[in-house]
N, C-alpha and C positions, 0 to 999 in steps of 0.2 A: 421530394419524391420523384424518383424515375418514372417516367410515363411507359405503360406497358407496350410491347412491341408487338404488331401484327403481322409484318411481312419479313419474308426471306429477300435476299440479294436478287433472286429470278424473279421474283414477284415484281420487283421494282424495274427491273430491266425489261421483262415482258410487257409491263405497262408502257414503259417509255418507248419502247419500238412502235407502239400503235401511232406515233407521231411520225414515222415512215411513211404509213399509209396516208396520214392527213398532209402532209407535205408532198407526197407523189401527186395529190389533187392542188394544194394550193401554192407551193412553189412553181410547178409547170405552168398553172393557169396564169397566175399573176406575174410571173418572169417574161414569159414568151406570147401570151393570147393576144397582145396587142400586135405586135410585129409580125406574127402569122396572120392575122386578118388584114393588116394594113399591105403588107409587101408580098404575100402570097395569094389570099384570096383576092386582095385589090377592093379592100372595103374602104370606106372614108373614116379617118379616126373620130371627125366630130360626131358623126352619125353613131359610130360605136359607142361612145361615149356616154350619148343620149340614151342609147338602148340600156346600157348597164345601169344608168342613173334610175331609169324608167323600171328596170327589174327589182331595184331597192324599194319599191313600193310595196311589192308582193312580198318581200322580205319583212316588212314591218312589224307583222303581229307573230311571224311563225317561231321566232325566238322564243318568247315567252310562252306560245302555246305548246310547243315541244319540252320546255323546262317543266312546264305543269303537268304535261302527260308522263314524263319520265317520273316525276315525284308520285303520280297517282298508280303506276305501273307495279303489280305484284305478279312475279314469275318464278319459275325455277332457276332462272339465270340471275333475278333479281330485279333491280329498278332500271339500272342503266345498261347493262350489258346487251340486251337482247335489241335495244335501239342502235347502240354501236354496231353490233353484229350486221343485222339486215339491212341498215340504210346505206351500208356502204357498197352494196350490189348497184344500188342506183347511183351512187358517186362515180363507180367505174363506167357504167354504161353512158351516163350523161357525159363524163371527162372526155372520153373515146368519141362521142359526137359532135362535142364541140370542134374538135381538131378534124373531122371529116366533113367537113362542109363541100360538096361537090363543085368544084371549079366552074364547072358548065352549066349551072342553074343560072336564072337571072338576078340580079342584084337583089330584088326585092325578097325574093324567096331565101337568099343567102342570109340576108338581114334577120328575116324570120326564124330560120333554122338556128341560127346563133341566139337569138333572144330565148327561144322556148328552151333550147338545152341549157343556156346558162342560167336562166331562173328556176328551172326544176333542181339543177345542180345545188344552186346557192339556197334557195328558199325552202326547200324540203330535204333533199338528201345529206348534203353537206352539215346542214342546221342540226337534223337529229342526230347525225353521228358525233359531230363535234361537242355537243353539249352533253351528250351521254359520256363521250371519253373523257371530257373534263372534269365532271360531277363524280367519277369515279374516285378522285383523289379524296372527297370527302365520304364517300360510302365504303372504302376497303379498309381504312385505317382512322382512328381517332388520335393518332400520336402525330403531334405538329412536326416533329423532326422528319419523320417518315414522309410527312406530304411534302417538304420542302426537297427532300431527296427524290420524291417521284418527280416532281417538276423538273430537278435538273437533269435526271435521266430522260425525261420526255424531251427536254429542250435541246439537249446534246443530240438526240436522235433527229430532231426536227432540222437544227442547223446543220448537222451533218448532211441529211438528206438533201437540204437546200444547196448546200454546195456542192454536192455531188451533180444534182440536176442542173443548175447554173453552170457547172463546169463542164460536162458532157453533151448537154442535148444539141446543141448547134453541131458540133461533131457526129452525133448518132443520127440526125435528120439527114445529113449528107451520105452517112454511109448506108441508110435505108433507101437511098435514092434521089433523096432531095425533093423539093416542091411540095405539091398538095399530098402526096403519096407516103413520102418521108415523114411529115407530121403527123398523118394518121397512123402508121406503124408504131412510131416512139409512143403515140398516146396509148396505143392499145396495150404496148408491152408494159408501161408505167401502171395502167389501171389493172391488170393480171397481177402484178407485184403487189401493188396496194392491197387488193383483195386478199391474197394470201397472208400478209404480215396483218393485217387488220383482223383477220379472223383468230390468229395465234395470240396476239395481245389481248384478245376478249377472254379466252381460257387461261390466261396466265394469271387472273386474280379472281376472288372471290369477295362477294359483297357481304358486309357485315348483317346480322339480323337487325330488325328494325327497333328490337327492344334494347340493344346494346347501344345503337345509334342513338336512341333518346333519353339516355342516362345523362343527366345534367347536375353534376356536383352533389350537393345534399337535398336538391328540390327536383322533385319529379313532376312535369306537368302533362296534363292529358293533351293528346293531339288532337287539333281539331281540323274538320275538315274545311276546305277552302275551295273557290272556284277561281277561273282566270282572272276575273276582274280584281279579286281580292289580293291573288299573286302580284298582279301588277302594281297595286298599291303598296304592298309590303315592299316592292322593289325600290318604288319612287319615296318611299319615306324613308330608305336606307342611303344616307350622304355618302358613304363609303363605296355602296354599289354605283351610284352615279359617278363618283371620281374613277373609280376602275374602268365602267364603260367609256368615259372619255378620254382616259388613258389608252385604252385599248384600240379606241377609233384612231385617236393621234398616230399610234403606234404603225397602224395598218396602212394610213396615208403616208407615213414617212417610208414605210416598205415599198409602197406602190411609186414614191418618187425614186428611190433607189434602184428600182426595176426598171425606170426608163435609162438606167445606165446602158443598156443595151443601145439605146439610141444615142447617148453621148459617146460612148465609145466608136460607134461606127461614124458618126458625122462630125464629131470634134476631134477625138483622140486619133480618128482615122484608122481604128483597128479593133475590130469586132471581138476579137479574141481576147482583149484586156476585161472584157465582161466578166469572164471566169477568173481572172487574176483578181480583180476587185473582190469577189466573191470569196475568194481564200482569205484577202485580207479583213472581211468583215465575219466569216464564219468561225474561222480558226481562232481568233480572240475570244469570241462569244462561247465557244466551247470550252476553252481554257477558264474563262471567267464562271462556266456553270460548274467546273468540277469543284471548285473552291467554295462556290456559293453555301453548301452547307455548314462547312467549317466556320466560315466568316459570319453566317447567321449566328452560330453558336457563341463565337468570340465577341460578338456585340450584342449578344442577349436581345435579339428580335431582328426584325427586317427592315425596319423603318431607317434607321439610319444608313444601314448597307445601300438600300435602294436609291435615297436621296442623294448620297456623297457619290455614288456610282454615276447617277445620271449628269450630277455637275461634271464630273470628269467627262462623260459623253458629249455633253454640249461643248466643253471647251473643244475637244477633239473635233468635232463637226465645224467651229468657227475656224480652226486651223485649215481643214480640208477646203474651206472656201478660198481662204489665202492661197494656198498651195494652188489650186485650180486656176487662179488667175496670174500666179507665177509661171503656171505651164509646167511645173514639175510632179511628174506622175510618182516617182519614189517618195515624195513629201507627201502626197495625197493617199498614197497606199499605207504609209506610216500612221498619218492622224485618222485614218479610216478605221485602222486596227484599234488606236488608242479610243476612239468613240465606242466602238463595239466593245471593247473591254469594259468599258463603264456602263454600258446599258446591259451587259450580261446577267448579272445579278438579280434585277428586276424579272427578266424571263425566266430564271430558274425558280423564285419563289412565289411569282406571281399566283399560281394556283393555290399555294397555301394562304396567301393574302386573301383569295376569294373565300377559302375555307373560312378564315377569321371573319370576315365580312358576313357570311351565312350564320355564323356562331352570334354574331352582334343581332341580327333579326330574332334569332332564337331567344337570347337573352332578354330583348326587349319586347319582342311580340308573342313569344311563346308559340312559335309555328316552325317548323322545318321546311326549308323551301331551297334544299341542295341543287335540285336538278335545275329549278327555275332561277337560282342565283347564277349557275353556271352559264346562263343564257348571255352573260355579258361577253364571254369568249366569242361565241359564235356572231353575236350581234356586233361585236367590234371586228371580226374579221370580215364579215358580209358588208357593214356600212363602210367601215374604214378603208378596205380593200377596194371595195365596188367604188366608192367615191373616189378614192385616190386614183384609180384606173379611169375612171369617168372623166376626174378633172385633167387627167395628162391627156386623154384623147381631145378634149376641148380645145387645151394649150396647144397641142400639135396643130389642129386644124387651125386655129387662129393666127399660128405663127407662119403658116403658108407651108406646111411639111408636105411633101407628095412622095408617097412611097416607090415612084417608079424613078424618081431622081437619083442619080449617084452623089450629087453636090447638092446640098440644101441651101436656101437663101439665109443671107445673114440673119433676118428676122428669126428663123427657126434656130440658128445656132446661138443666138442671145436667149431664147427663151428655154433651150437645154440647159445652158448655165444656170439660169435661176431655177428651172426644176430639180436639176440633179445636186446644185451646190447650196442655194440658199433655203429654199423651202424644208430640207432635212435639219438644218441648224436651227430655223426658226421653231419647228414644232419640238426638237428635243428641248428647247429652253422652256415651252410652255408645259412638256410634261415635268420638268425640274419642278417647276412652280406648284403644279397639282400633287407632287408626291410629297412636297413639302407638308401638306394638310393631311396625309393620308396616314395616321398614327392608329390604326384599328386596334392592334394589339394592347396598348396601353388602355384604350378606351374599355375593352373587353375586361382587362384584369381589375379595372376600377368598378364595372359593373358587378362582377362575382363577388369582390370585397363588401360591396354594398348588401349582397343578399346573405352573406354569412353571418 
């Protein structure tokens, strides 16, 4: 029996464009905040890493909190859309503030400025916006194919935005006068672009009525009210949620290490402009893989085999990047970087659909809808993984003897950059592959449904 279709092509494209706004924040922040703070503001990378790690303490409960708030929201716009709409205003303001630290302030004041703006962005505004945006996958359609397509559109825009930001930002900062003023101007421009696109994305889709969302095959279960503690227990008891959280956190640490490429290109390969070239080698294969993900999911009758085999290819690609790096061959590094990205692409495209299946698993086993709370794993992963990865990078740079004012770094720093940019991503890819081998939530759900018939 063919599944009911809920969305037109322009709904999917409109939804996907929301990740332009998300990556205006995330790609810009994760790729350039450390080098802005160390080389322009003059802050110590170790101290910055410690502040980022401390900021994660405040992030600890906000993911589940905002997820539960979304689940309880009733408004004209629905459950998730109002949070997505209004939270982005705070994202825009705090993103601009992070890149507007006055250079004539005392160091203590500069550290405090960064910590407050960074914490507000991550723990409050980005959390609310990102969880709401991700939850829409489960709230605007019940069609599994459409959910995969939404994920593919979303991450095509995400990686396209990342590619653009990583390619043009250094040049844009220089064009805007360079220095602190250049970074501030670029941050304001990105914030305004994100604000406009996020608003358009919010109004491109419409959430389904709760009655339709709660239909469950031949059985209808009365919805029970639950609090934050119950929501947390529901998540912890879902093994697939824990796996997805783990993978998402690892992915963000992986991305944070690749973002250290700006240092690797500058001090190891002696050409900072190669950072944009490597961004093309990562993002173009990812986008190509995303285009074909829905077709491959249909061909292989599910997401499990595609995700696992893709990450096996990705791990091979990263291993060969390590070899090419020590050979000193930039062309080979670029080629195998693309191979790795191609393999990792399908998981990026169908991840939201996997999370929706994970939410369905909770409904089938616990008879409670926790769509918003379930999608807390996306924000949790971005914040914990990305923040932890950036913090670890800062600590490693400081431990290696890095000094932002030096044109030539000590050999201990060069060795550390090899380890951060080559070895850590390969090891993380291997661990993710092992986790994905256990994540067959689709088959589990089908078995549970069969048992109820």
